[in-house]
N, C-alpha and C positions, 0 to 999 in steps of 0.2 A: 733852163740851161744846165748842162752836165759836162763834167770833165772826164774824158776817157783816156786811159794810158794803155798803150799797146806795145808789146815786146817786139823783138827783131823780126822784121817782115821778110827780109832776104829774097826779094823778088817773087814772093807768093801772093800775087795780085788777086787771084780769085778768092783765096781764103781771107785776105784783107777786106775786100768788098763785102763778102758774106758776113764777116764779123760786124762790120759797120751796119749792115742791114738788120742784124739781130736786135740792135738797140735803136733803130730808126735814127741814126746819126744825122743831125741837121747842121751843116757848116755855118749857117747864118745865126745859130743860137748856141750850139755846143762847141767845146774845145777839145782838141785831140793832141795828146802828147805821145811822141814816138821815141823809143829808146835807141834809135840808130841802127846801123846795118840794114838800110833800106834795100840794098842791092846784093847780088851775087848768091850763087848756089840754087836759087829758085829760078823758074823758067821765064819770068816776065818782069825783070828789073825795069825795063823801059816803061811799061804801063804804070808801075808803082811810082817812079819819079814824076812822070807826067801828071798823075792824079794828085799826088801830094803837093806838087808845085802849084797846081791850079786851085788848091784849097786856100792858099794865101794865109791870111792872119788867123784862120781857124786852127792852124797847126803850130805847135811848138815841138821842135825836134832837136836832137843832138846827133852829131856825126859819130859813126862807129868806125872801127878799124877797117872794115870792108869798104865803107864809103871813102875813106882816105886812100885806100889801095886803088879804087877806081880813079881817083884824081891822079894818082901816080902813073897808072897805066895810060890814061889820056895824055899826060905830059911826056909819055915815052920814057919814063924813069924806071918803071917796073914792067914785068912781063904779064901779058894777058893769059891767065891760066884757064885752060879749057873747062875745068870743073866749076869755074865761077859763072859760066853761061852769060858772058857779057857781050858777045859778038853783036847781037841785034842792037843793043844799046849803043855800043861804040860806033855802029854804022848808021845810026838814026840821023835824019836830016836836021833835027833840032838838038844834036848832041852838044854843040857849043853853048847853046842857051841853057841846057840842063846843067852842064858842068859849071858854068858861071854862077848859076843859082845855088848849086850845091856848095861851092866855095864860100858863099856868104852865110852859111848856116853855122850855128854855134856848136861848141863842144860841151857846154854846160848850161843848164837852165835852172834858175832859182826864182821861185814865186814866193814873195814875202807874205802875201795874203793867205795862200794855201799852206805856207810853211813846208814847201815841197822843193826838193832838189833832185835833178835828174842828170846823170851822166851815163854814157854807154856802159862803162865797166864799173862805175861806182866812184867813191871818193877815198883816196888814200888816207889812212889814219895819221899820216905825217902832216896833213894840211888842216888848218882851221878854215872856216868858210871864206873869210876874206882872202886868204892866200889862194884858195881854189879859184875864186873869181878873178883874181889878178892873173894867175897862170893861164886860165882859160882865155881871157881876153888877149893875152899875148899870142897864143896859138891862132885864135880867130883873126887877129890883125895880120899875121903873116900869110894866112890863107887868102885873105882878101887883097893882098898886095901883089905887085908885079914880081916880087921875089919868091912867090910861093913854090916854083919848081925847085929852088935851092933848098927850101925847108923839106919838101917831099923827098928829095934825094938823100937828105940827112936823117930822116925820121926813123929809118929802119935800124934796129939794133936794140940791145937790152940794157945798155949802160948810158948814163949813170943810173943806178938802181936805188940810190939813197938821196932823199931830199935835203938840201941845205939852201938857205936863202942866197948863198954866195954863187950858186949855179948861174951861168950866164950864157948868152948866145945859143947856138944850136944844141948844145948839151942840155940846157935848161928846157928848151922847146921839146926835145926828145923825151926827157923825163916826164914832162907834163902830158905829152901825147900818150905815152905808155900808161901813165896812171889813169888817165881819163878813158882810154879806149881799149887797153889790153890787159889790165890788171885782173888777177884772180886771187893769188896768194901773196902773203907777206911773211917775213920773219917777225919774231916778237917785237923787234924795235921798229917795225913799220917798213923796213926795206923791202922793195919789190922782189918777188921771184916770178919771172915770166916764162919759166920752162915747164912748170907743173900744170897739167890740165886734168889731173885725176879728180874723181869725186872726193869730197871732203873726208869721207871715212877711209879713203885709200891714200890720202896725201901723207908723204913722209914727214916725220917730226924734224924740225920744230915748226914747219910751215902751218899757217892758219889762214882760212879765208879772210879777206880784208875786213869783212863785216863782223868778225868775231873779236877783233882787237879793239881796245878802248878808242873811241873816236874823239876828235878835237872839235867837232861842230856841236852846237847846242842840241840837247835831247828833244826839243820840241820841233825840230825839223825832221821830216821823213825823207828817205832817199829811195828813189826808183832807179833801177838799172836793168840792162839786158845782158848780152854778151855771153852768158854762162849757161848754155842750154842744158848741160849735164846736171844742173841743180833741179831741173824740172819744176822750177817755181817754189821749191820747198827749202826748209832748213835755215831761213834767215830770222834774225831777232825781230821783235815787234818794231814797227816803224821803218823797216827796210824791205823793199818789195822787189823780188826777182821776177822779171816778166818774160825772159826768153825761154820758151818751152819747145824749141826745136821744130818748128813747122817745116822748115826746108829739109829736115832729116826724117820726115814722116811722123813727127809729133803733132803739135797743135799750135795755133796762134792764140795768145792769151790777151785779154783786155780786162782792165780794172776800172770800174766806175768809182771815181774818187769820193764822191759825196757820201755814198753809203758802203763803200768798200766791197761792192758786189763784183764777182768775177764772171766773165763770159769767155767762152772758148769756141774755136772753130777747128775741127780736126783737119789735118793735112789732106789735100785731094790727090796727093801723089799715089800712083799705083805701086804695089810692092816691088815690081821689077825696076822701077826708076829710083827707088830709095838707095 
């Protein structure tokens, strides 16, 4: 049995299957962790969702910001952007079933045996692990409820950007969603900055990547995340694994085998004209 972690798939179904074939992935024995953003920007989000769904308990995934955006588009809260290539998915005969399945997926995974934490964007340094679990469960509960369109309508926005336990209601849910699915940079006090998307060497002072600030979770936990393709999987401290390597942009899809920390990759199959 092996545990495989894969970065943002973004509808790149052929690359996803080719990467699994490299390691002879066996869903009856192996486990697959996915960092979120299963959909959008690649050409076959429908096939990705169908395949991941049918893998059942072999998969542990977290929702990314593009997955949440898909839910908002489906609920007619947000606009379907042509560049996201979601038309085929939204028109599929099983779209209702796929959306209902997606709504039930978590935004945080914690494995106490592996000492492994996974969130799409990472973990804000303002949270300890117990706080992260509580806030993630709150987001997951609202997504599973009949009130989920109200939450999706309110999740867009950058404020509040600073965590305090006194946050409540939709403001608290928005902060949690941004921290788990959109975060890249923080101010030295841990406050989120959601506007900067530059590479770390080009980021304006005093901003720092979230993983460069002192963290509040125990050092024996590793953190795996996606979301930040510009990192190209590089530059993180020991025990923090950046797995989004921009397959949908013409980069590659990256896999980490947890047991021996061996990496595998599948180059994008996009032609130059389509990137």
